[in-house]
C-alpha positions in Angstrom: 30.0 16.9 9.7 27.0 16.0 7.6 26.5 16.6 3.9 22.8 16.4 3.4 21.5 17.2 -0.1 22.9 20.7 -0.7 23.6 21.8 2.9 26.8 21.2 4.9 26.0 21.0 8.6 28.4 20.5 11.5 26.3 18.5 13.8 28.2 18.7 17.1 31.1 20.8 18.2 31.8 21.0 21.9 34.1 24.0 22.0 36.3 22.9 19.1 38.0 24.8 16.3 36.9 24.1 12.7 40.0 23.6 10.5 40.3 23.4 6.7 40.9 19.6 6.9 37.7 19.1 8.8 35.8 19.4 5.5 34.1 16.7 3.5 33.7 16.7 -0.3 31.9 19.9 -0.8 30.9 19.6 -4.4 27.4 21.0 -5.0 27.1 22.3 -1.5 25.1 25.5 -1.7 24.7 26.4 2.0 26.8 26.1 5.2 25.4 26.0 8.8 27.4 25.8 12.0 25.9 24.9 15.3 26.6 26.2 18.8 29.7 24.9 20.5 32.3 26.0 17.9 34.5 28.8 19.3 36.8 29.4 16.4 36.9 29.0 12.6 40.5 28.5 11.6 42.2 30.2 8.6 40.9 29.0 5.3 38.4 26.6 6.8 35.7 27.8 4.3 37.1 29.2 1.0 37.0 28.5 -2.7 33.6 26.8 -2.5 32.2 27.6 -6.0 28.6 26.4 -5.3 27.9 28.0 -1.9 25.1 30.5 -2.1 24.4 31.2 1.6 26.2 31.0 5.0 24.3 30.9 8.3 26.2 31.1 11.5 23.3 32.4 13.7 23.1 29.2 15.8 26.8 29.3 16.7 26.5 31.8 19.6 29.7 30.4 21.2 31.8 31.6 18.2 34.6 34.0 19.2 36.9 34.2 16.2 36.7 33.8 12.4 40.2 33.4 11.1 41.8 34.9 8.0 40.7 34.0 4.5 37.3 32.5 5.4 34.5 32.7 2.9 37.0 33.9 0.3 36.6 33.4 -3.4 33.1 32.1 -3.3 31.8 33.3 -6.7 28.2 32.4 -6.1 27.8 33.5 -2.4 24.8 35.8 -2.1 24.0 36.1 1.6 25.8 35.8 5.0 24.0 35.9 8.3 26.2 36.6 11.3 23.4 38.1 13.4 23.3 37.7 17.2 26.8 36.2 17.5 27.2 37.9 20.8 30.6 36.3 21.7 32.3 37.0 18.3 35.3 39.2 19.0 37.3 39.2 15.8 37.0 38.6 12.1 40.3 38.1 10.3 41.9 39.4 7.1 40.6 38.8 3.6 37.2 37.4 4.7 34.5 37.9 2.0 37.1 38.7 -0.7 36.2 37.9 -4.3 32.5 37.4 -3.6 31.1 39.2 -6.6 27.5 38.2 -6.1 27.3 39.0 -2.3 24.3 41.3 -1.7 23.4 40.8 2.0 25.5 40.6 5.1 23.8 40.8 8.5 25.9 42.1 11.4 23.0 42.7 13.9 23.7 41.9 17.5 27.5 41.5 17.2 28.0 43.4 20.5 31.4 41.8 21.4 33.1 42.4 18.0 36.3 44.3 18.5 38.4 43.9 15.4 37.8 43.5 11.7 40.9 42.5 9.6 42.3 44.1 6.5 40.9 43.6 3.1 37.7 42.6 4.8 35.3 42.8 1.8 37.9 42.6 -0.9 41.3 41.4 -1.7 43.7 44.4 -1.5 45.9 43.3 -4.4 45.7 44.7 -7.9 45.5 41.3 -9.6 41.7 41.0 -9.2 38.9 43.0 -10.7 36.1 41.3 -8.6 33.5 43.8 -7.5 31.2 43.2 -4.5 27.6 44.3 -5.1 26.6 45.0 -1.4 24.9 48.4 -1.2 24.7 48.9 2.6 26.6 47.7 5.7 25.3 48.5 9.1 27.7 48.0 12.0 25.7 50.1 14.5 25.1 47.1 16.8 28.8 46.4 17.0 29.2 48.6 20.1 32.6 47.1 21.1 34.3 47.6 17.6 37.5 49.5 18.0 39.6 48.8 14.9 39.4 48.0 11.2 42.4 47.0 9.1 43.8 48.3 5.8 41.8 48.2 2.6 38.7 47.0 4.4 36.2 48.1 1.8 37.7 47.9 -1.6 36.1 47.9 -5.0 32.5 48.0 -3.9 30.8 50.1 -6.6 27.3 49.7 -5.2 28.1 50.6 -1.6 26.1 53.6 -0.6 26.2 53.6 3.2 28.5 52.5 6.0 27.1 52.9 9.6 29.5 52.8 12.6 27.3 55.1 14.7 27.3 53.2 18.0 30.8 51.6 17.8 33.9 52.6 19.8 35.9 52.8 16.6 39.3 54.3 17.3 41.4 53.4 14.3 41.0 52.4 10.7 43.7 51.2 8.4 45.3 52.7 5.3 42.9 53.2 2.4 40.0 52.1 4.6 37.7 52.8 1.6 38.8 52.5 -2.0 37.0 52.4 -5.3 33.6 52.8 -3.6 32.3 55.3 -6.1 28.6 55.3 -5.1 29.3 55.8 -1.4 27.1 58.7 -0.1 27.2 58.3 3.7 29.7 57.2 6.3 28.4 57.4 9.9 31.3 57.5 12.3 31.6 57.8 16.1 33.4 60.6 17.9 36.0 58.1 19.2 37.7 57.7 15.8 41.2 59.2 15.7 41.4 60.2 12.1 40.4 58.7 8.8 42.4 57.7 5.8 40.0 57.2 2.9 42.7 56.8 0.3 
């Protein structure tokens, strides 16, 4: 791990799992980059980093799993790039919760993604009033996606469109969409067995 100016870079991985205790002092870190070789990001490996503005995982094409509570409660996070992670199969619960400045998330090329955990873009509890400003989420490249957990898209007042057109989505959790008052369009595949909007 290297802390260079304002960027935290993991320099070599070799098929390892990144754990929370792998971190260095992350004060004033504004961006996180992870190289190829990492196969799993463990629960809580990256959370509660107040200064992080951007996360770029595009070089980590070996990544298969992002554990629960990653990229959670990052109050200054603006952009996340997950594009072309062609081996990523699952994203855990409560990732991207309490990220009230997040405007851009790139899911292009996530062709192996099968599951998205509950409270994906929010925290499902009532003790937070954080709103996420993302306006559009396009999952149409996620052709293997089959399930999404409870409360996945919660308290996103600017969200206008969700696109799952080319997925194999079969199930979505309870209150899949909640407090998304600006939502105009949801594009869903024929494979979906019912929808509980809440």
